[in-house]
N, CA, C and O atoms as a Maestro MAE file, in Angstrom:
{
 s_m_m2io_version
 :::
 2.0.0
}

f_m_ct {
 s_m_title
 :::
 protein
 m_atom[256] {
  # First column is atom index #
  i_m_mmod_type
  r_m_x_coord
  r_m_y_coord
  r_m_z_coord
  i_m_residue_number
  s_m_chain_name
  s_m_pdb_residue_name
  s_m_pdb_atom_name
  i_m_atomic_number
  :::
  1 25 -10.601 -139.868 295.366 1 A "MET " " N  " 7
  2 3 -9.300 -140.022 295.974 1 A "MET " " CA " 6
  3 2 -8.444 -140.987 295.159 1 A "MET " " C  " 6
  4 15 -7.260 -140.737 294.933 1 A "MET " " O  " 8
  5 25 -9.044 -142.085 294.721 2 A "PHE " " N  " 7
  6 3 -8.280 -143.047 293.942 2 A "PHE " " CA " 6
  7 2 -7.859 -142.455 292.617 2 A "PHE " " C  " 6
  8 15 -6.802 -142.796 292.087 2 A "PHE " " O  " 8
  9 25 -8.676 -141.574 292.080 3 A "SER " " N  " 7
  10 3 -8.289 -140.961 290.787 3 A "SER " " CA " 6
  11 2 -7.046 -140.033 290.995 3 A "SER " " C  " 6
  12 15 -6.191 -139.929 290.115 3 A "SER " " O  " 8
  13 25 -6.973 -139.386 292.141 4 A "THR " " N  " 7
  14 3 -5.814 -138.538 292.413 4 A "THR " " CA " 6
  15 2 -4.554 -139.383 292.528 4 A "THR " " C  " 6
  16 15 -3.511 -139.015 291.988 4 A "THR " " O  " 8
  17 25 -4.637 -140.489 293.210 5 A "ILE " " N  " 7
  18 3 -3.486 -141.390 293.348 5 A "ILE " " CA " 6
  19 2 -3.104 -141.989 292.011 5 A "ILE " " C  " 6
  20 15 -1.922 -142.121 291.696 5 A "ILE " " O  " 8
  21 25 -4.131 -142.360 291.205 6 A "LYS " " N  " 7
  22 3 -3.896 -142.912 289.851 6 A "LYS " " CA " 6
  23 2 -3.202 -141.863 288.982 6 A "LYS " " C  " 6
  24 15 -2.251 -142.177 288.266 6 A "LYS " " O  " 8
  25 25 -3.678 -140.616 289.046 7 A "ASP " " N  " 7
  26 3 -3.049 -139.524 288.286 7 A "ASP " " CA " 6
  27 2 -1.610 -139.252 288.713 7 A "ASP " " C  " 6
  28 15 -0.743 -138.950 287.892 7 A "ASP " " O  " 8
  29 25 -1.378 -139.369 290.042 8 A "PHE " " N  " 7
  30 3 -0.016 -139.137 290.560 8 A "PHE " " CA " 6
  31 2 0.952 -140.139 289.962 8 A "PHE " " C  " 6
  32 15 2.024 -139.756 289.492 8 A "PHE " " O  " 8
  33 25 0.600 -141.401 289.972 9 A "PHE " " N  " 7
  34 3 1.475 -142.468 289.491 9 A "PHE " " CA " 6
  35 2 1.586 -142.513 287.977 9 A "PHE " " C  " 6
  36 15 2.541 -143.074 287.440 9 A "PHE " " O  " 8
  37 25 0.595 -141.914 287.272 10 A "SER " " N  " 7
  38 3 0.660 -141.917 285.808 10 A "SER " " CA " 6
  39 2 1.480 -140.735 285.265 10 A "SER " " C  " 6
  40 15 1.888 -140.768 284.105 10 A "SER " " O  " 8
  41 25 1.726 -139.712 286.058 11 A "GLU " " N  " 7
  42 3 2.507 -138.567 285.619 11 A "GLU " " CA " 6
  43 2 3.972 -139.010 285.359 11 A "GLU " " C  " 6
  44 15 4.538 -139.793 286.121 11 A "GLU " " O  " 8
  45 25 4.566 -138.488 284.268 12 A "GLU " " N  " 7
  46 3 5.930 -138.842 283.927 12 A "GLU " " CA " 6
  47 2 6.849 -137.640 283.959 12 A "GLU " " C  " 6
  48 15 8.008 -137.755 283.561 12 A "GLU " " O  " 8
  49 25 6.386 -136.506 284.411 13 A "ASP " " N  " 7
  50 3 7.236 -135.322 284.446 13 A "ASP " " CA " 6
  51 2 8.428 -135.471 285.357 13 A "ASP " " C  " 6
  52 15 9.538 -135.061 285.019 13 A "ASP " " O  " 8
  53 25 8.199 -136.054 286.504 14 A "GLY " " N  " 7
  54 3 9.275 -136.227 287.513 14 A "GLY " " CA " 6
  55 2 10.301 -137.276 287.100 14 A "GLY " " C  " 6
  56 15 11.430 -137.248 287.591 14 A "GLY " " O  " 8
  57 25 9.934 -138.209 286.201 15 A "ALA " " N  " 7
  58 3 10.818 -139.270 285.789 15 A "ALA " " CA " 6
  59 2 12.050 -138.691 285.100 15 A "ALA " " C  " 6
  60 15 13.160 -139.176 285.320 15 A "ALA " " O  " 8
  61 25 11.882 -137.694 284.296 16 A "VAL " " N  " 7
  62 3 13.004 -137.087 283.594 16 A "VAL " " CA " 6
  63 2 13.974 -136.435 284.607 16 A "VAL " " C  " 6
  64 15 15.195 -136.533 284.482 16 A "VAL " " O  " 8
  65 25 13.394 -135.787 285.582 17 A "THR " " N  " 7
  66 3 14.217 -135.168 286.640 17 A "THR " " CA " 6
  67 2 15.024 -136.234 287.396 17 A "THR " " C  " 6
  68 15 16.197 -136.023 287.704 17 A "THR " " O  " 8
  69 25 14.412 -137.338 287.682 18 A "VAL " " N  " 7
  70 3 15.104 -138.417 288.396 18 A "VAL " " CA " 6
  71 2 16.230 -138.949 287.501 18 A "VAL " " C  " 6
  72 15 17.323 -139.224 287.997 18 A "VAL " " O  " 8
  73 25 15.989 -139.095 286.221 19 A "ASP " " N  " 7
  74 3 17.021 -139.574 285.293 19 A "ASP " " CA " 6
  75 2 18.228 -138.633 285.329 19 A "ASP " " C  " 6
  76 15 19.368 -139.087 285.432 19 A "ASP " " O  " 8
  77 25 17.975 -137.314 285.244 20 A "TRP " " N  " 7
  78 3 19.069 -136.357 285.259 20 A "TRP " " CA " 6
  79 2 19.839 -136.390 286.581 20 A "TRP " " C  " 6
  80 15 21.065 -136.282 286.580 20 A "TRP " " O  " 8
  81 25 19.147 -136.534 287.692 21 A "VAL " " N  " 7
  82 3 19.786 -136.602 288.973 21 A "VAL " " CA " 6
  83 2 20.677 -137.843 289.081 21 A "VAL " " C  " 6
  84 15 21.800 -137.766 289.578 21 A "VAL " " O  " 8
  85 25 20.173 -138.975 288.616 22 A "VAL " " N  " 7
  86 3 20.950 -140.175 288.649 22 A "VAL " " CA " 6
  87 2 22.181 -140.090 287.740 22 A "VAL " " C  " 6
  88 15 23.273 -140.505 288.128 22 A "VAL " " O  " 8
  89 25 21.999 -139.553 286.533 23 A "LEU " " N  " 7
  90 3 23.169 -139.396 285.620 23 A "LEU " " CA " 6
  91 2 24.180 -138.442 286.175 23 A "LEU " " C  " 6
  92 15 25.379 -138.704 286.068 23 A "LEU " " O  " 8
  93 25 23.766 -137.358 286.756 24 A "THR " " N  " 7
  94 3 24.681 -136.390 287.340 24 A "THR " " CA " 6
  95 2 25.432 -136.987 288.541 24 A "THR " " C  " 6
  96 15 26.633 -136.762 288.691 24 A "THR " " O  " 8
  97 25 24.745 -137.730 289.377 25 A "ALA " " N  " 7
  98 3 25.381 -138.402 290.502 25 A "ALA " " CA " 6
  99 2 26.427 -139.438 290.006 25 A "ALA " " C  " 6
  100 15 27.503 -139.579 290.586 25 A "ALA " " O  " 8
  101 25 26.081 -140.136 288.944 26 A "ALA " " N  " 7
  102 3 27.063 -141.119 288.400 26 A "ALA " " CA " 6
  103 2 28.299 -140.420 287.839 26 A "ALA " " C  " 6
  104 15 29.412 -140.914 288.022 26 A "ALA " " O  " 8
  105 25 28.137 -139.301 287.172 27 A "ILE " " N  " 7
  106 3 29.282 -138.572 286.643 27 A "ILE " " CA " 6
  107 2 30.143 -138.028 287.754 27 A "ILE " " C  " 6
  108 15 31.371 -138.083 287.680 27 A "ILE " " O  " 8
  109 25 29.504 -137.500 288.791 28 A "VAL " " N  " 7
  110 3 30.283 -136.953 289.926 28 A "VAL " " CA " 6
  111 2 30.998 -138.119 290.631 28 A "VAL " " C  " 6
  112 15 32.154 -137.969 291.026 28 A "VAL " " O  " 8
  113 25 30.357 -139.240 290.792 29 A "GLY " " N  " 7
  114 3 31.012 -140.381 291.422 29 A "GLY " " CA " 6
  115 2 32.197 -140.900 290.640 29 A "GLY " " C  " 6
  116 15 33.237 -141.229 291.211 29 A "GLY " " O  " 8
  117 25 32.037 -140.971 289.335 30 A "ILE " " N  " 7
  118 3 33.168 -141.452 288.482 30 A "ILE " " CA " 6
  119 2 34.327 -140.425 288.549 30 A "ILE " " C  " 6
  120 15 35.492 -140.817 288.612 30 A "ILE " " O  " 8
  121 25 34.017 -139.161 288.537 31 A "ALA " " N  " 7
  122 3 35.065 -138.138 288.626 31 A "ALA " " CA " 6
  123 2 35.781 -138.235 289.975 31 A "ALA " " C  " 6
  124 15 37.001 -138.087 290.036 31 A "ALA " " O  " 8
  125 25 35.033 -138.482 291.057 32 A "GLY " " N  " 7
  126 3 35.672 -138.633 292.350 32 A "GLY " " CA " 6
  127 2 36.575 -139.865 292.387 32 A "GLY " " C  " 6
  128 15 37.673 -139.791 292.938 32 A "GLY " " O  " 8
  129 25 36.156 -140.978 291.828 33 A "MET " " N  " 7
  130 3 36.971 -142.188 291.764 33 A "MET " " CA " 6
  131 2 38.250 -141.949 290.945 33 A "MET " " C  " 6
  132 15 39.325 -142.422 291.313 33 A "MET " " O  " 8
  133 25 38.126 -141.237 289.875 34 A "MET " " N  " 7
  134 3 39.306 -140.955 289.003 34 A "MET " " CA " 6
  135 2 40.285 -140.083 289.777 34 A "MET " " C  " 6
  136 15 41.497 -140.281 289.682 34 A "MET " " O  " 8
  137 25 39.775 -139.121 290.543 35 A "TYR " " N  " 7
  138 3 40.675 -138.266 291.323 35 A "TYR " " CA " 6
  139 2 41.450 -139.108 292.349 35 A "TYR " " C  " 6
  140 15 42.660 -138.950 292.509 35 A "TYR " " O  " 8
  141 25 40.745 -139.983 293.023 36 A "VAL " " N  " 7
  142 3 41.435 -140.847 294.024 36 A "VAL " " CA " 6
  143 2 42.459 -141.724 293.367 36 A "VAL " " C  " 6
  144 15 43.569 -141.883 293.875 36 A "VAL " " O  " 8
  145 25 42.090 -142.312 292.213 37 A "LEU " " N  " 7
  146 3 43.014 -143.219 291.537 37 A "LEU " " CA " 6
  147 2 44.225 -142.521 290.970 37 A "LEU " " C  " 6
  148 15 45.317 -143.088 291.007 37 A "LEU " " O  " 8
  149 25 44.086 -141.317 290.446 38 A "LEU " " N  " 7
  150 3 45.180 -140.652 289.761 38 A "LEU " " CA " 6
  151 2 45.966 -139.713 290.630 38 A "LEU " " C  " 6
  152 15 47.061 -139.299 290.249 38 A "LEU " " O  " 8
  153 25 45.449 -139.361 291.785 39 A "ASN " " N  " 7
  154 3 46.096 -138.395 292.641 39 A "ASN " " CA " 6
  155 2 47.540 -138.760 293.038 39 A "ASN " " C  " 6
  156 15 48.449 -137.936 292.947 39 A "ASN " " O  " 8
  157 25 47.723 -139.998 293.475 40 A "GLU " " N  " 7
  158 3 49.027 -140.425 293.918 40 A "GLU " " CA " 6
  159 2 50.070 -140.412 292.761 40 A "GLU " " C  " 6
  160 15 51.200 -139.961 292.947 40 A "GLU " " O  " 8
  161 25 49.683 -140.896 291.612 41 A "GLY " " N  " 7
  162 3 50.553 -140.909 290.446 41 A "GLY " " CA " 6
  163 2 50.935 -139.496 290.003 41 A "GLY " " C  " 6
  164 15 52.087 -139.244 289.647 41 A "GLY " " O  " 8
  165 25 49.991 -138.597 290.024 42 A "ILE " " N  " 7
  166 3 50.273 -137.226 289.598 42 A "ILE " " CA " 6
  167 2 51.184 -136.538 290.592 42 A "ILE " " C  " 6
  168 15 52.051 -135.764 290.186 42 A "ILE " " O  " 8
  169 25 51.016 -136.794 291.888 43 A "GLN " " N  " 7
  170 3 51.906 -136.220 292.884 43 A "GLN " " CA " 6
  171 2 53.349 -136.727 292.697 43 A "GLN " " C  " 6
  172 15 54.300 -135.963 292.863 43 A "GLN " " O  " 8
  173 25 53.502 -137.969 292.364 44 A "SER " " N  " 7
  174 3 54.812 -138.531 292.119 44 A "SER " " CA " 6
  175 2 55.485 -137.877 290.955 44 A "SER " " C  " 6
  176 15 56.656 -137.512 291.051 44 A "SER " " O  " 8
  177 25 54.776 -137.712 289.838 45 A "VAL " " N  " 7
  178 3 55.310 -137.056 288.676 45 A "VAL " " CA " 6
  179 2 55.658 -135.603 289.008 45 A "VAL " " C  " 6
  180 15 56.691 -135.100 288.566 45 A "VAL " " O  " 8
  181 25 54.816 -134.932 289.772 46 A "ASP " " N  " 7
  182 3 55.077 -133.556 290.160 46 A "ASP " " CA " 6
  183 2 56.356 -133.420 290.961 46 A "ASP " " C  " 6
  184 15 57.145 -132.506 290.718 46 A "ASP " " O  " 8
  185 25 56.575 -134.323 291.921 47 A "GLU " " N  " 7
  186 3 57.771 -134.266 292.709 47 A "GLU " " CA " 6
  187 2 59.019 -134.526 291.865 47 A "GLU " " C  " 6
  188 15 60.030 -133.842 292.030 47 A "GLU " " O  " 8
  189 25 58.958 -135.487 290.982 48 A "GLN " " N  " 7
  190 3 60.133 -135.811 290.114 48 A "GLN " " CA " 6
  191 2 60.416 -134.649 289.161 48 A "GLN " " C  " 6
  192 15 61.581 -134.354 288.895 48 A "GLN " " O  " 8
  193 25 59.410 -133.999 288.655 49 A "THR " " N  " 7
  194 3 59.591 -132.851 287.765 49 A "THR " " CA " 6
  195 2 60.241 -131.697 288.548 49 A "THR " " C  " 6
  196 15 61.159 -131.042 288.054 49 A "THR " " O  " 8
  197 25 59.757 -131.463 289.757 50 A "GLY " " N  " 7
  198 3 60.327 -130.405 290.580 50 A "GLY " " CA " 6
  199 2 61.777 -130.653 290.900 50 A "GLY " " C  " 6
  200 15 62.583 -129.723 290.866 50 A "GLY " " O  " 8
  201 25 62.134 -131.899 291.216 51 A "GLN " " N  " 7
  202 3 63.547 -132.243 291.506 51 A "GLN " " CA " 6
  203 2 64.385 -132.056 290.255 51 A "GLN " " C  " 6
  204 15 65.500 -131.540 290.340 51 A "GLN " " O  " 8
  205 25 63.889 -132.455 289.106 52 A "ALA " " N  " 7
  206 3 64.672 -132.298 287.865 52 A "ALA " " CA " 6
  207 2 64.891 -130.806 287.531 52 A "ALA " " C  " 6
  208 15 65.978 -130.409 287.112 52 A "ALA " " O  " 8
  209 25 63.858 -130.008 287.721 53 A "LEU " " N  " 7
  210 3 64.000 -128.571 287.400 53 A "LEU " " CA " 6
  211 2 64.867 -127.851 288.436 53 A "LEU " " C  " 6
  212 15 65.531 -126.875 288.087 53 A "LEU " " O  " 8
  213 25 64.887 -128.286 289.671 54 A "SER " " N  " 7
  214 3 65.685 -127.590 290.652 54 A "SER " " CA " 6
  215 2 67.202 -127.874 290.470 54 A "SER " " C  " 6
  216 15 68.050 -127.117 290.944 54 A "SER " " O  " 8
  217 25 67.509 -128.978 289.776 55 A "SER " " N  " 7
  218 3 68.963 -129.298 289.538 55 A "SER " " CA " 6
  219 2 69.512 -128.602 288.305 55 A "SER " " C  " 6
  220 15 70.717 -128.677 288.066 55 A "SER " " O  " 8
  221 25 68.702 -127.937 287.522 56 A "ILE " " N  " 7
  222 3 69.163 -127.238 286.338 56 A "ILE " " CA " 6
  223 2 69.717 -125.885 286.674 56 A "ILE " " C  " 6
  224 15 69.105 -125.130 287.429 56 A "ILE " " O  " 8
  225 25 70.913 -125.553 286.102 57 A "GLN " " N  " 7
  226 3 71.465 -124.273 286.350 57 A "GLN " " CA " 6
  227 2 71.316 -123.425 285.123 57 A "GLN " " C  " 6
  228 15 71.556 -123.899 284.012 57 A "GLN " " O  " 8
  229 25 70.924 -122.177 285.292 58 A "VAL " " N  " 7
  230 3 70.687 -121.285 284.169 58 A "VAL " " CA " 6
  231 2 71.749 -120.167 284.245 58 A "VAL " " C  " 6
  232 15 71.959 -119.562 285.296 58 A "VAL " " O  " 8
  233 25 72.401 -119.916 283.120 59 A "GLN " " N  " 7
  234 3 73.374 -118.836 283.044 59 A "GLN " " CA " 6
  235 2 72.704 -117.567 282.522 59 A "GLN " " C  " 6
  236 15 71.896 -117.581 281.593 59 A "GLN " " O  " 8
  237 25 73.071 -116.515 283.149 60 A "GLN " " N  " 7
  238 3 72.495 -115.198 282.726 60 A "GLN " " CA " 6
  239 2 73.424 -114.585 281.708 60 A "GLN " " C  " 6
  240 15 74.626 -114.473 281.947 60 A "GLN " " O  " 8
  241 25 72.876 -114.184 280.566 61 A "ILE " " N  " 7
  242 3 73.660 -113.569 279.513 61 A "ILE " " CA " 6
  243 2 73.264 -112.077 279.449 61 A "ILE " " C  " 6
  244 15 72.082 -111.736 279.404 61 A "ILE " " O  " 8
  245 25 74.257 -111.229 279.446 62 A "SER " " N  " 7
  246 3 73.927 -109.788 279.343 62 A "SER " " CA " 6
  247 2 74.247 -109.334 277.959 62 A "SER " " C  " 6
  248 15 75.275 -109.711 277.396 62 A "SER " " O  " 8
  249 25 73.377 -108.524 277.398 63 A "PHE " " N  " 7
  250 3 73.545 -107.969 276.047 63 A "PHE " " CA " 6
  251 2 73.925 -106.488 276.190 63 A "PHE " " C  " 6
  252 15 73.079 -105.614 276.006 63 A "PHE " " O  " 8
  253 25 75.128 -106.218 276.499 64 A "ASP " " N  " 7
  254 3 75.605 -104.809 276.652 64 A "ASP " " CA " 6
  255 2 76.134 -104.266 275.377 64 A "ASP " " C  " 6
  256 15 76.568 -103.115 275.329 64 A "ASP " " O  " 8
  :::
 }
 m_bond[255] {
  # First column is bond index #
  i_m_from
  i_m_to
  i_m_order
  :::
  1 1 2 1
  2 2 3 1
  3 3 4 2
  4 3 5 1
  5 5 6 1
  6 6 7 1
  7 7 8 2
  8 7 9 1
  9 9 10 1
  10 10 11 1
  11 11 12 2
  12 11 13 1
  13 13 14 1
  14 14 15 1
  15 15 16 2
  16 15 17 1
  17 17 18 1
  18 18 19 1
  19 19 20 2
  20 19 21 1
  21 21 22 1
  22 22 23 1
  23 23 24 2
  24 23 25 1
  25 25 26 1
  26 26 27 1
  27 27 28 2
  28 27 29 1
  29 29 30 1
  30 30 31 1
  31 31 32 2
  32 31 33 1
  33 33 34 1
  34 34 35 1
  35 35 36 2
  36 35 37 1
  37 37 38 1
  38 38 39 1
  39 39 40 2
  40 39 41 1
  41 41 42 1
  42 42 43 1
  43 43 44 2
  44 43 45 1
  45 45 46 1
  46 46 47 1
  47 47 48 2
  48 47 49 1
  49 49 50 1
  50 50 51 1
  51 51 52 2
  52 51 53 1
  53 53 54 1
  54 54 55 1
  55 55 56 2
  56 55 57 1
  57 57 58 1
  58 58 59 1
  59 59 60 2
  60 59 61 1
  61 61 62 1
  62 62 63 1
  63 63 64 2
  64 63 65 1
  65 65 66 1
  66 66 67 1
  67 67 68 2
  68 67 69 1
  69 69 70 1
  70 70 71 1
  71 71 72 2
  72 71 73 1
  73 73 74 1
  74 74 75 1
  75 75 76 2
  76 75 77 1
  77 77 78 1
  78 78 79 1
  79 79 80 2
  80 79 81 1
  81 81 82 1
  82 82 83 1
  83 83 84 2
  84 83 85 1
  85 85 86 1
  86 86 87 1
  87 87 88 2
  88 87 89 1
  89 89 90 1
  90 90 91 1
  91 91 92 2
  92 91 93 1
  93 93 94 1
  94 94 95 1
  95 95 96 2
  96 95 97 1
  97 97 98 1
  98 98 99 1
  99 99 100 2
  100 99 101 1
  101 101 102 1
  102 102 103 1
  103 103 104 2
  104 103 105 1
  105 105 106 1
  106 106 107 1
  107 107 108 2
  108 107 109 1
  109 109 110 1
  110 110 111 1
  111 111 112 2
  112 111 113 1
  113 113 114 1
  114 114 115 1
  115 115 116 2
  116 115 117 1
  117 117 118 1
  118 118 119 1
  119 119 120 2
  120 119 121 1
  121 121 122 1
  122 122 123 1
  123 123 124 2
  124 123 125 1
  125 125 126 1
  126 126 127 1
  127 127 128 2
  128 127 129 1
  129 129 130 1
  130 130 131 1
  131 131 132 2
  132 131 133 1
  133 133 134 1
  134 134 135 1
  135 135 136 2
  136 135 137 1
  137 137 138 1
  138 138 139 1
  139 139 140 2
  140 139 141 1
  141 141 142 1
  142 142 143 1
  143 143 144 2
  144 143 145 1
  145 145 146 1
  146 146 147 1
  147 147 148 2
  148 147 149 1
  149 149 150 1
  150 150 151 1
  151 151 152 2
  152 151 153 1
  153 153 154 1
  154 154 155 1
  155 155 156 2
  156 155 157 1
  157 157 158 1
  158 158 159 1
  159 159 160 2
  160 159 161 1
  161 161 162 1
  162 162 163 1
  163 163 164 2
  164 163 165 1
  165 165 166 1
  166 166 167 1
  167 167 168 2
  168 167 169 1
  169 169 170 1
  170 170 171 1
  171 171 172 2
  172 171 173 1
  173 173 174 1
  174 174 175 1
  175 175 176 2
  176 175 177 1
  177 177 178 1
  178 178 179 1
  179 179 180 2
  180 179 181 1
  181 181 182 1
  182 182 183 1
  183 183 184 2
  184 183 185 1
  185 185 186 1
  186 186 187 1
  187 187 188 2
  188 187 189 1
  189 189 190 1
  190 190 191 1
  191 191 192 2
  192 191 193 1
  193 193 194 1
  194 194 195 1
  195 195 196 2
  196 195 197 1
  197 197 198 1
  198 198 199 1
  199 199 200 2
  200 199 201 1
  201 201 202 1
  202 202 203 1
  203 203 204 2
  204 203 205 1
  205 205 206 1
  206 206 207 1
  207 207 208 2
  208 207 209 1
  209 209 210 1
  210 210 211 1
  211 211 212 2
  212 211 213 1
  213 213 214 1
  214 214 215 1
  215 215 216 2
  216 215 217 1
  217 217 218 1
  218 218 219 1
  219 219 220 2
  220 219 221 1
  221 221 222 1
  222 222 223 1
  223 223 224 2
  224 223 225 1
  225 225 226 1
  226 226 227 1
  227 227 228 2
  228 227 229 1
  229 229 230 1
  230 230 231 1
  231 231 232 2
  232 231 233 1
  233 233 234 1
  234 234 235 1
  235 235 236 2
  236 235 237 1
  237 237 238 1
  238 238 239 1
  239 239 240 2
  240 239 241 1
  241 241 242 1
  242 242 243 1
  243 243 244 2
  244 243 245 1
  245 245 246 1
  246 246 247 1
  247 247 248 2
  248 247 249 1
  249 249 250 1
  250 250 251 1
  251 251 252 2
  252 251 253 1
  253 253 254 1
  254 254 255 1
  255 255 256 2
  :::
 }
}
């Protein structure tokens, strides 16, 4: 029984999986924080761009 427990703790196959899970969680967390930080600024730029484009008048030219 002790040899089974010793073998379980000496295995390193699961350690790589844990590393990938931790790295993936960190990347997802950083992406979520960037979304929260940049969302308000991007919305402001979007509204200003929409207002600027709505005030532009376009003339139609016909080529008869």
